[in-house]
Structure formats: structure tokens, C-alpha cells
C-alpha positions as CSV (number, residue, x, y, z in Angstrom):
1,M,-16.5,9.6,-1.4
2,T,-18.2,5.7,-0.5
3,K,-19.0,5.7,3.3
4,L,-16.0,3.2,3.7
5,G,-13.6,6.1,2.4
6,Q,-14.9,8.5,5.2
7,K,-14.3,6.1,7.3
8,I,-10.5,5.4,6.7
9,A,-9.7,9.0,5.6
10,D,-11.4,9.2,9.5
11,A,-9.6,7.0,11.0
12,R,-6.3,8.2,9.1
13,R,-7.2,11.4,10.9
14,R,-7.7,10.6,14.0
15,R,-4.5,9.0,14.6
16,G,-3.4,12.6,13.1
17,L,-2.0,10.2,10.4
18,S,-0.8,11.6,6.4
19,L,-1.5,9.5,3.5
20,R,2.3,8.6,3.3
21,E,2.6,8.2,6.7
22,A,-0.5,5.4,6.5
23,S,1.0,4.2,3.1
24,R,4.3,3.5,5.6
25,L,1.6,1.4,8.2
26,T,0.1,-0.3,6.0
27,G,3.1,-1.7,3.2
28,L,0.8,0.2,0.6
29,S,1.7,3.1,-1.9
30,Y,0.6,6.2,-1.2
31,Q,-1.6,6.3,-3.8
32,S,-3.6,2.7,-2.4
33,I,-4.7,4.9,0.0
34,A,-5.8,8.1,-1.9
35,N,-7.7,5.5,-3.5
36,A,-9.8,3.9,-0.6
37,E,-10.7,7.3,0.6
38,R,-11.8,8.0,-2.5
39,G,-14.1,4.4,-2.8
40,A,-11.0,3.1,-5.9
41,V,-10.3,0.6,-3.8
42,H,-10.7,-3.4,-3.9
43,P,-12.5,-5.1,-1.0
44,E,-8.8,-6.9,0.2
45,T,-7.1,-3.4,-0.1
46,A,-9.8,-1.5,2.2
47,V,-9.3,-4.7,5.0
48,K,-5.9,-4.4,5.4
49,I,-6.1,-1.2,5.7
50,G,-9.2,-0.5,7.8
51,S,-7.1,-2.7,9.8
52,A,-4.7,-1.3,10.4
53,L,-6.1,2.1,11.2
54,S,-8.0,0.2,13.5
55,L,-11.1,0.2,13.0
56,P,-13.4,-2.7,13.5
57,P,-13.6,-5.5,11.5
58,S,-17.3,-5.8,11.0
59,T,-18.0,-2.0,10.2
60,V,-15.5,-2.6,7.8
61,A,-16.9,-5.5,6.3
62,R,-20.2,-3.9,6.3
63,L,-19.5,-0.3,4.5
64,V,-17.4,-3.0,2.1
65,A,-20.5,-4.6,0.9
66,S,-22.4,-1.9,1.4
67,D,-20.6,-0.4,-1.7
68,L,-20.2,-3.3,-3.8
69,I,-24.3,-3.0,-3.5
70,A,-24.9,0.4,-4.4
71,R,-22.4,0.4,-7.2
72,T,-23.5,-3.2,-9.1
73,G,-27.0,-0.9,-8.1
């Protein structure tokens, strides 16, 4: 799990949401939420999920950038 994925999972759990409930909240598929939590997500999708789960945009942007840098080495 990436740092961003962990943040998304933590935010979802803090709000007491299941993956399916988070899916309904964001308008994204259940699988998209699960993929985001594993770190396999497009940056724009991560921003949408983060926003829906009340993560600060600056935190999401920083973690997206960090994950992209880590992937590209």
C-alpha cells in the first residue's frame, strides 16, 4: 500500500464507511476505491476520492506527487 492509499483507507475508516459506501459517496466504482487504497489509481481519481473523504487537497497532491516519484525511481 502506498502512503496515499493508506491515507485514503484511513480517512474512509475514520468516517465509518465501507468500500461500497465510499463508492456511492464518490460516484466511483467499488473497485476504484479498492484500487486507490492499494495505490493503483490515476492521480485525478485519487484527488476525487480524497476530496470526498475530506482529505486536504494539499495532502492529496503531495502524496500523489510522492507516489509518482517513487514509481518512476
